[in-house]
C-alpha positions in Angstrom: 142.5 -179.1 6.1 140.3 -178.4 9.0 141.8 -179.3 12.4 139.5 -180.2 15.3 141.3 -180.3 18.7 140.1 -182.0 21.9 142.0 -181.8 25.2 141.2 -184.2 28.1 142.5 -183.8 31.6 144.6 -180.7 30.7 144.0 -177.1 29.7 144.1 -176.3 26.0 145.9 -173.0 26.1 146.1 -170.7 23.1 149.9 -171.5 22.8 149.2 -175.2 22.8 146.4 -174.8 20.2 148.7 -172.8 18.0 151.4 -175.5 18.3 149.1 -178.3 17.3 147.7 -176.3 14.3 151.3 -175.4 13.2 152.6 -179.0 13.4 149.5 -181.0 12.2 148.7 -178.2 9.6 152.1 -178.8 8.0 150.7 -182.2 6.8 148.1 -180.4 4.7 150.4 -180.7 1.6 150.0 -184.5 1.8 146.2 -184.4 1.7 145.7 -181.7 -0.9 144.6 -184.2 -3.6 141.8 -185.5 -1.4 140.6 -182.0 -0.6 139.2 -181.6 -4.1 136.4 -184.0 -3.1 135.7 -182.1 0.1 137.3 -180.6 3.2 139.6 -183.1 4.9 138.7 -183.0 8.6 141.5 -183.9 11.0 140.7 -184.9 14.6 143.4 -184.3 17.2 143.2 -185.4 20.8 145.8 -184.4 23.4 145.5 -185.5 27.0 147.2 -186.4 30.2 146.8 -190.1 30.7 146.9 -189.9 34.5 146.9 -187.3 37.3 148.6 -189.3 40.0 151.8 -190.1 38.0 154.4 -187.4 37.6 157.1 -189.4 35.8 157.1 -191.4 32.6 155.1 -191.1 29.5 152.0 -189.4 30.9 151.0 -187.3 27.8 149.3 -188.7 24.7 148.6 -187.3 21.3 146.2 -189.0 18.9 145.4 -187.9 15.3 142.8 -189.3 12.9 142.7 -188.2 9.3 139.8 -189.8 7.4 140.6 -190.2 3.7 138.6 -192.0 1.0 138.5 -195.8 1.8 140.9 -195.4 4.8 141.5 -193.6 8.1 145.1 -192.6 8.8 145.7 -192.8 12.6 148.7 -192.2 14.7 149.2 -192.3 18.5 152.2 -191.2 20.6 153.0 -191.2 24.3 155.7 -189.1 25.7 157.0 -187.3 28.8 156.4 -183.9 27.2 153.2 -183.1 25.3 155.0 -181.1 22.6 157.3 -184.1 22.0 154.2 -186.4 21.7 152.7 -184.0 19.1 156.0 -184.0 17.2 156.2 -187.8 17.3 152.6 -188.2 16.0 153.3 -185.8 13.2 156.3 -187.8 12.1 154.3 -191.1 12.2 151.5 -189.5 10.1 153.9 -188.2 7.6 155.2 -191.7 7.0 151.7 -193.2 6.8 150.4 -190.5 4.4 153.4 -190.9 2.1 152.8 -194.7 2.0 149.1 -194.2 1.3 149.8 -191.6 -1.4 152.3 -193.9 -3.2 149.9 -196.9 -2.9 147.0 -194.9 -4.4 149.2 -193.5 -7.2 150.1 -197.1 -8.3 153.8 -197.0 -7.6 
C-alpha cells in the first residue's frame, strides 16, 4: 500500500509523517487482495481547519482508499491531530471489513 500524505495549514514533521504511515499502514492487511491487481494508493490529508480558533475540534484527518468499484473514505475531526488520525483509522477498519465481507459473498 502506497501512502500519499498532504498537510494543509500545519507543518508535516517527520514524527507526524511516521505516525500517519504507522497507523494507516496497519490497514494494509485489509487491502492485500486488491494489491494483486496493482498498487493500492491511499491518500491522507491532515489539516488544521482554522487558525483563529484554539479550542474545539480544530484538526481534521481524511483518508481515501480507492478500491475496485468503490472508494473507501473516512473523515474525523478532533481536538488533537493524533486522535483524529486514530479515529479515522478505526472508521476505515470497519468500512474495509464490511466491504471485504460484501465482496466475498457473506
